[in-house]
C-alpha positions as CSV (number, residue, x, y, z in Angstrom):
1,M,-76.7,153.3,135.6
2,T,-73.9,155.0,137.5
3,G,-72.9,157.6,135.0
4,Q,-73.3,158.6,131.3
5,G,-72.7,155.3,129.4
6,V,-71.5,153.2,132.4
7,F,-73.6,150.2,132.9
8,D,-74.2,147.9,135.9
9,F,-75.2,144.8,134.0
10,E,-76.4,142.9,137.0
11,R,-78.8,145.7,137.9
12,E,-79.9,145.9,134.3
13,A,-81.0,142.3,134.3
14,R,-82.7,142.6,137.6
15,T,-84.6,145.7,136.5
16,A,-85.9,143.8,133.5
17,D,-87.3,141.1,135.7
18,L,-88.8,143.6,138.1
19,L,-90.4,145.5,135.3
20,E,-92.0,142.4,133.9
21,S,-93.2,141.3,137.3
22,V,-94.8,144.7,138.1
23,I,-96.6,144.9,134.8
24,N,-97.9,141.3,135.0
25,R,-99.1,141.6,138.7
26,S,-100.7,145.0,138.7
27,D,-104.3,146.0,138.0
28,R,-103.2,149.5,137.1
29,I,-99.8,151.0,136.2
30,L,-98.7,154.7,136.6
31,V,-95.6,155.8,134.6
32,K,-94.0,159.1,134.8
33,K,-91.0,160.5,132.9
34,L,-89.0,162.1,135.7
35,S,-88.1,165.8,135.7
36,N,-84.8,167.0,137.0
37,N,-86.4,168.0,140.2
38,D,-87.9,164.5,140.5
39,R,-84.3,163.1,140.6
40,D,-82.2,165.8,142.1
41,W,-83.6,165.6,145.6
42,A,-81.9,162.2,145.9
43,R,-78.5,163.5,144.8
44,Y,-78.2,167.0,146.3
45,A,-78.8,167.9,149.9
46,N,-79.8,171.5,149.1
47,K,-82.9,170.5,147.0
48,H,-86.3,171.4,148.6
49,Q,-88.4,168.9,146.6
50,A,-88.1,165.7,148.6
51,G,-90.0,163.4,146.3
52,V,-91.8,163.2,142.9
53,Y,-94.3,165.7,141.6
54,I,-97.7,164.2,140.8
55,P,-99.9,166.2,138.4
56,A,-103.5,166.9,139.6
57,D,-105.1,164.6,136.9
58,E,-103.1,161.6,138.1
59,R,-103.6,162.5,141.8
60,D,-107.4,162.5,141.4
61,G,-107.7,159.9,138.7
62,G,-108.4,156.9,141.0
63,F,-104.9,155.4,141.0
64,F,-104.0,156.8,144.4
65,P,-106.0,156.7,147.6
66,S,-108.3,159.7,148.0
67,L,-106.7,162.6,149.8
68,V,-108.2,163.8,153.1
69,E,-107.7,167.0,154.9
70,K,-105.0,166.8,157.6
71,D,-106.0,167.6,161.1
72,R,-103.8,170.5,162.1
73,G,-105.1,171.0,165.6
74,G,-106.7,174.4,164.9
75,A,-103.7,175.9,163.2
76,G,-104.5,178.6,160.7
77,G,-103.7,178.6,157.0
78,K,-105.1,176.9,154.0
79,P,-105.8,173.1,154.2
80,I,-103.3,170.4,153.7
81,R,-104.7,167.3,151.9
82,E,-102.8,164.0,152.2
83,A,-103.0,160.3,151.8
84,W,-100.8,157.6,153.2
85,F,-100.2,154.3,151.5
86,T,-97.7,151.4,151.5
87,T,-95.0,151.3,148.8
88,F,-92.6,148.6,148.0
89,W,-89.2,149.4,146.4
90,P,-87.2,146.3,145.4
91,Q,-84.3,148.5,144.3
92,A,-83.8,149.9,147.8
93,R,-82.4,148.5,151.0
94,D,-85.5,149.4,153.0
95,A,-87.9,148.1,150.5
96,E,-91.3,148.6,152.2
97,R,-92.3,152.0,153.6
98,Q,-95.2,154.3,154.2
99,S,-95.3,157.0,151.5
100,R,-97.3,160.2,151.5
101,L,-99.1,162.0,148.8
102,V,-99.5,165.6,150.0
103,H,-101.2,168.6,148.5
104,Y,-100.5,172.0,150.0
105,T,-103.5,173.9,148.8
106,S,-101.7,177.2,149.4
107,K,-99.4,176.3,146.5
108,G,-102.2,175.7,144.0
109,P,-102.5,172.2,142.4
110,E,-98.9,171.2,143.3
111,T,-98.8,167.7,144.8
112,H,-95.9,165.6,145.8
113,M,-95.3,162.0,146.7
114,T,-92.8,161.9,149.5
115,R,-91.2,159.5,152.0
116,L,-89.4,157.7,149.2
117,P,-86.0,155.9,149.2
118,K,-83.1,157.7,147.6
119,E,-81.3,154.8,146.1
120,P,-83.6,154.2,143.0
121,F,-83.4,157.8,142.0
122,A,-79.8,158.9,142.8
123,D,-77.9,157.7,139.7
124,L,-80.6,158.0,137.0
125,L,-79.9,159.8,133.7
126,P,-82.2,162.6,132.6
127,A,-85.7,161.6,131.3
128,S,-85.7,158.3,133.2
129,F,-89.0,156.7,134.4
130,L,-90.8,156.0,137.6
131,V,-93.1,152.9,137.3
132,M,-95.7,152.3,140.0
133,G,-98.0,149.2,139.9
134,R,-101.1,148.9,142.1
135,V,-101.2,145.3,143.5
136,V,-103.8,143.7,145.7
137,R,-102.2,142.0,148.6
138,G,-103.8,140.5,151.7
139,G,-107.2,142.2,151.1
140,G,-105.5,145.6,150.7
141,Q,-103.5,147.5,148.1
142,I,-99.7,148.0,147.9
143,Y,-97.9,150.0,145.3
144,E,-94.8,148.3,143.8
145,C,-92.4,150.9,142.5
146,L,-89.2,150.9,140.5
147,T,-87.2,153.3,138.4
148,V,-86.1,152.6,134.9
149,D,-83.0,154.4,133.6
150,S,-83.5,156.1,130.3
151,G,-80.2,154.9,129.0
152,S,-81.0,151.2,129.6
153,D,-82.5,148.6,127.4
154,E,-85.4,148.3,129.9
155,A,-86.5,151.8,128.9
156,G,-87.0,150.5,125.4
157,L,-88.9,147.5,126.8
158,L,-91.1,149.8,128.9
159,A,-91.9,152.0,125.9
160,E,-92.7,149.0,123.7
161,V,-94.9,147.2,126.2
162,L,-97.0,150.2,127.1
163,D,-96.7,151.9,123.7
164,I,-95.0,155.0,125.1
165,G,-93.9,157.6,122.5
166,P,-91.0,160.1,122.6
167,D,-93.2,163.0,123.8
168,F,-94.6,161.0,126.7
169,H,-94.7,162.7,130.2
170,V,-97.1,160.8,132.5
171,A,-100.0,158.4,132.2
172,E,-102.0,155.6,133.8
173,F,-102.3,152.2,132.1
174,D,-104.5,149.1,132.3
175,P,-102.1,146.2,131.6
176,A,-105.0,143.8,130.9
177,E,-106.5,146.2,128.3
178,R,-103.1,146.6,126.7
179,R,-102.6,142.9,126.4
180,A,-106.1,142.5,124.9
181,R,-105.5,145.3,122.4
182,E,-102.2,143.6,121.3
183,R,-103.9,140.3,120.8
184,E,-106.6,141.9,118.7
185,R,-104.0,143.6,116.6
186,V,-102.2,140.3,115.7
187,L,-105.2,138.1,115.3
188,D,-105.8,139.0,111.6
189,F,-102.2,138.6,110.7
190,A,-102.0,135.2,112.5
191,E,-105.0,134.0,110.5
192,Q,-103.1,134.9,107.3
193,V,-100.0,133.1,108.5
194,I,-102.1,130.0,109.3
195,M,-103.8,129.9,105.9
196,A,-100.5,130.4,104.1
197,W,-98.9,127.6,106.0
198,K,-101.8,125.2,105.4
199,R,-101.5,125.9,101.6
200,G,-97.7,125.2,101.8
201,E,-97.0,128.8,100.7
202,I,-95.4,130.1,103.9
203,A,-92.1,130.8,102.2
204,E,-93.8,132.9,99.5
205,F,-95.9,134.6,102.2
206,A,-92.8,135.5,104.2
207,R,-91.2,137.0,101.1
208,D,-94.3,139.0,100.0
209,H,-95.9,140.1,103.3
210,A,-93.4,139.7,106.2
211,A,-90.0,140.9,104.9
212,M,-88.3,143.8,106.6
213,P,-87.6,146.6,104.1
214,A,-84.0,147.8,103.8
215,T,-83.0,150.6,106.2
216,F,-83.0,153.2,103.4
217,E,-86.5,152.2,102.2
218,L,-87.9,152.1,105.8
219,A,-86.5,155.6,106.4
220,R,-88.0,156.8,103.1
221,R,-91.4,155.5,104.1
222,A,-91.2,157.3,107.4
223,R,-90.3,160.6,105.8
224,A,-93.1,160.2,103.3
225,A,-95.6,159.6,106.1
226,F,-94.3,162.7,108.0
227,L,-94.6,164.9,104.9
228,E,-98.1,163.7,104.2
229,K,-99.1,164.2,107.9
230,H,-97.8,167.8,108.0
231,E,-98.7,168.7,104.3
232,L,-95.1,169.4,103.3
233,D,-93.4,168.8,100.0
234,T,-89.8,168.6,101.3
235,L,-87.7,168.5,104.5
236,D,-86.3,172.0,104.1
237,P,-84.9,173.0,107.5
238,F,-84.9,176.7,106.6
239,R,-88.7,176.6,106.1
240,M,-89.5,174.6,109.2
241,E,-90.0,176.1,112.7
242,A,-88.6,173.1,114.4
243,P,-86.5,170.9,112.1
244,G,-84.9,169.0,115.0
245,D,-88.3,168.1,116.3
246,A,-89.2,166.9,112.8
247,L,-86.2,164.6,112.8
248,R,-87.2,163.2,116.2
249,E,-90.8,162.6,115.2
250,I,-89.7,160.8,112.0
251,S,-87.0,158.6,113.6
252,R,-88.4,158.0,117.1
253,E,-92.1,157.8,116.4
254,I,-93.1,157.2,112.8
255,E,-90.2,155.0,111.7
256,W,-90.2,153.1,115.0
257,E,-93.9,152.2,114.6
258,L,-93.2,151.0,111.1
259,F,-90.2,149.0,112.2
260,K,-92.1,147.3,115.1
261,E,-94.9,146.2,112.8
262,F,-92.5,144.8,110.1
263,Q,-90.4,143.1,112.7
264,R,-93.4,141.5,114.4
265,R,-94.5,140.1,111.1
266,E,-91.1,138.9,110.1
267,R,-90.1,137.2,113.3
268,S,-93.6,135.6,113.7
269,V,-93.3,134.0,110.4
270,D,-89.7,133.0,111.0
271,L,-90.8,131.3,114.2
272,V,-93.6,129.4,112.5
273,R,-91.3,128.1,109.9
274,I,-88.7,127.0,112.4
275,V,-91.2,125.0,114.5
276,M,-93.7,123.9,111.9
277,G,-91.7,123.7,108.7
278,D,-92.7,125.0,105.2
279,E,-94.7,122.1,103.8
280,G,-98.1,122.6,105.6
281,K,-98.3,119.0,106.8
282,L,-100.4,118.3,109.9
283,V,-98.1,118.1,113.0
284,E,-99.2,116.4,116.2
285,T,-98.6,118.1,119.5
286,A,-95.7,115.8,120.4
287,G,-94.1,116.8,117.1
288,V,-94.4,120.5,117.9
289,I,-92.9,120.0,121.3
290,R,-90.0,117.9,119.8
291,R,-89.3,120.6,117.2
292,L,-89.3,123.3,119.9
293,V,-86.7,121.4,121.9
294,E,-84.6,120.5,118.9
295,E,-84.7,124.0,117.4
296,L,-84.2,125.9,120.6
297,P,-80.7,127.2,119.4
298,R,-82.4,128.6,116.3
299,V,-85.2,130.2,118.3
300,D,-82.6,131.8,120.6
301,A,-80.7,133.1,117.6
302,L,-83.9,134.5,116.2
303,M,-84.7,136.4,119.3
304,L,-81.1,137.7,119.6
305,S,-81.2,138.8,116.0
306,A,-84.4,140.7,116.7
307,A,-82.8,142.6,119.6
308,Q,-79.7,143.4,117.6
309,Q,-81.7,144.5,114.6
310,R,-83.5,147.0,116.8
311,K,-80.3,148.5,118.1
312,S,-78.5,148.7,114.7
313,R,-81.2,150.1,112.5
314,A,-81.7,153.4,114.4
315,G,-78.3,154.9,113.7
316,Y,-78.3,154.2,110.0
317,S,-81.8,155.5,109.5
318,Y,-81.1,158.7,111.4
319,E,-78.2,159.4,109.0
320,H,-80.7,159.0,106.1
321,H,-83.0,161.5,107.6
322,I,-80.2,164.0,108.2
323,E,-79.1,163.6,104.6
324,A,-82.7,164.1,103.3
325,M,-82.9,167.3,105.4
326,L,-79.6,168.6,104.0
327,Q,-80.8,167.9,100.5
328,G,-84.2,169.5,101.3
329,G,-82.4,172.7,102.4
330,R,-80.0,172.5,99.4
331,I,-77.1,172.5,101.8
332,P,-73.9,171.2,100.1
333,F,-72.3,168.3,101.8
334,E,-70.1,165.2,101.4
335,K,-71.0,161.9,103.1
336,Q,-68.7,159.3,104.7
337,V,-65.6,160.9,103.1
338,V,-62.3,159.5,104.3
339,I,-60.3,162.3,106.0
340,E,-57.2,160.6,107.5
341,A,-56.4,157.3,109.2
342,R,-59.6,155.8,107.8
343,K,-61.8,158.2,109.7
344,R,-65.2,158.6,108.0
345,P,-67.3,161.4,109.6
346,D,-71.0,161.2,108.7
347,F,-71.1,164.5,106.8
348,I,-68.7,167.3,105.9
349,L,-70.3,170.7,105.1
350,P,-69.7,171.7,102.3
351,S,-66.8,169.4,101.4
352,L,-63.5,168.1,102.6
353,A,-61.7,170.1,99.9
354,F,-63.3,173.3,101.1
355,V,-62.6,172.6,104.8
356,N,-58.9,171.7,104.1
357,G,-58.5,174.3,101.4
358,G,-56.8,177.0,103.4
359,S,-58.9,179.8,102.2
360,Q,-59.9,182.6,104.5
361,H,-63.4,181.1,104.8
362,A,-62.4,177.5,105.2
363,G,-63.2,177.8,108.9
364,T,-66.9,178.1,108.1
365,G,-66.9,174.5,107.1
366,L,-67.8,171.8,109.6
367,I,-68.2,168.2,110.4
368,L,-71.7,167.1,111.2
369,S,-71.9,163.8,113.0
370,A,-75.3,162.0,113.6
371,K,-75.9,159.8,116.6
372,T,-79.4,158.9,117.4
373,T,-78.3,157.8,120.9
374,L,-75.0,158.8,122.5
375,R,-74.0,156.9,125.7
376,E,-70.1,156.8,125.3
377,R,-70.2,156.9,121.5
378,W,-69.9,160.7,121.4
379,K,-66.2,160.2,122.3
380,Q,-65.6,158.6,118.9
381,V,-66.1,162.0,117.2
382,E,-63.1,163.5,118.9
383,R,-60.9,161.4,116.6
384,E,-62.7,162.8,113.6
385,K,-62.5,166.4,114.7
386,G,-58.9,167.5,114.4
387,T,-58.9,171.3,114.1
388,R,-62.2,171.4,112.3
389,R,-65.5,172.5,113.8
390,L,-67.6,169.6,114.9
391,Y,-71.4,169.5,115.5
392,L,-72.9,166.4,116.9
393,T,-76.6,166.0,116.3
394,T,-78.8,163.7,118.3
395,V,-82.5,163.1,119.2
396,D,-81.4,161.7,122.6
397,E,-82.9,163.3,125.6
398,N,-80.9,161.6,128.3
399,I,-77.5,163.3,128.0
400,A,-76.2,164.2,131.5
401,G,-74.9,167.7,132.2
402,N,-71.4,166.4,133.0
403,A,-71.2,164.7,129.6
404,I,-72.2,167.9,127.9
405,E,-69.4,169.8,129.8
406,D,-67.0,167.1,128.6
407,M,-68.0,167.7,125.0
408,A,-67.5,171.4,125.5
409,S,-64.0,170.8,126.8
410,I,-62.9,169.3,123.5
411,G,-64.8,171.8,121.3
412,V,-67.8,169.6,120.4
413,H,-71.1,171.4,119.8
414,L,-74.3,169.4,120.6
415,V,-77.3,169.8,118.3
416,I,-80.7,168.7,119.6
417,P,-84.4,168.9,118.8
418,E,-86.0,172.2,119.7
419,S,-88.5,170.9,122.2
420,L,-85.7,169.3,124.3
421,K,-83.6,172.5,124.8
422,K,-85.6,173.8,127.8
423,A,-87.5,170.6,128.7
424,K,-87.7,170.1,132.5
425,E,-86.7,166.4,132.0
426,T,-83.4,167.2,130.2
427,E,-80.1,168.9,131.2
428,Y,-79.5,170.8,128.0
429,D,-80.4,174.3,129.2
430,G,-77.6,176.6,130.2
431,H,-74.8,175.0,128.2
432,A,-73.2,177.3,125.6
433,N,-72.2,174.4,123.4
434,V,-75.8,173.2,123.0
435,Q,-78.0,174.5,120.2
436,T,-81.1,173.4,118.4
437,F,-81.1,172.1,114.8
438,Q,-83.0,175.3,113.9
439,E,-80.2,177.4,115.5
440,L,-77.6,175.4,113.6
441,C,-79.3,176.2,110.4
442,S,-80.0,179.9,111.1
443,D,-76.9,180.9,112.9
444,V,-74.2,178.6,111.5
445,V,-75.1,177.1,108.2
446,G,-77.3,179.9,106.7
447,P,-74.7,182.6,107.0
448,S,-72.0,180.4,105.4
449,M,-74.1,179.3,102.4
450,D,-72.8,182.1,100.1
451,W,-69.2,181.2,100.8
452,W,-69.9,177.5,100.4
453,S,-71.7,178.1,97.1
454,D,-68.8,180.2,95.7
455,H,-66.0,178.0,96.7
456,Y,-67.7,174.6,96.3
457,G,-68.7,175.3,92.7
458,R,-72.3,174.3,93.3
459,R,-75.3,176.5,92.8
460,I,-77.5,176.6,96.0
């Protein structure tokens, strides 16, 4: 990744291979979502933190070598504790090096991993990841390390393989234990598939137990689960302390888990039907191999369809959640209204007629555009904006500061979850055109509701 939304596809493919290799070869994995300080030292010469901060729990948890007190030759001051170890960075020119974990006890628990290459960190977007795998080599240990850009498909792969949620910061993983847990999770469903196939009922089983719900229905189930979890009866943003965080939890956590389970079931049954057929007849090994070879194009298409399904469903479902929250707050809106030249903004508050009406309060109306992830797609909203106020809401945490400034230059306001505003992994803080969903409701929408109610002809 060389900038917001600009991809190096060769690097992307290589990162996927490296990530798979590290996960498969390591006995332990450490993953950290990088803070701004963890990245900035590689980009700016005036930064003092020359490496990655390692929390005390991870420092002393057994993943790294034990720290020993440095011999300072009788010099005074509080002890300095350190450990040296070999790291391998396949994304850097000088791949192998001796890295240092150092704890200056005079600074409290603060510990840093230093002597790292700059190349893997220099061009990362906010909230990217450091992945370290501990590998046994030649009777000793080496730490294979790579970075995963938060804007890449590999970030999604990492999150899925290690079950990393949106609020993740740092953790250690046992790859073998993860694989065993995944096998255990699918065994029961696999037995159900086998029995249905043997009975010749695999088509009916697929329809009744392995069909992906429509996007609207999946979004509804996710909201219902959120409301039950938090003991709420509606998604009213005016009654919620952090409505933006609620949107993020619903879309990035609850619905994503539902989606993964449905897709796992659906694609598994589809694959069985492609290779084994629907009739439940005994198939010899040679026949299975023959079907695999013959049906390889269909298998490829199935896998490609799964990847595309994951990318497309997020944006539509996020719109459903925004709509439900507007309804929960009794905020008047119109959805997907054609304004001009076939432009269809996601939402207009309170209505196109009000915004274009020319009244003295028409300027309180606005366009609300929903983008679960941005990359370069935020530039699409400039065509929708015209002279109207435009607020772009997202649950994305990896928007670079220069992209935020570009949005400000064309009058786009960025609306984000509350927990991301000052998060040390994001670059949202300090930008006047960035506000939380709660601030949008309290400072922009709330004060306009009386005007909207009067002119829109709708009781709020």
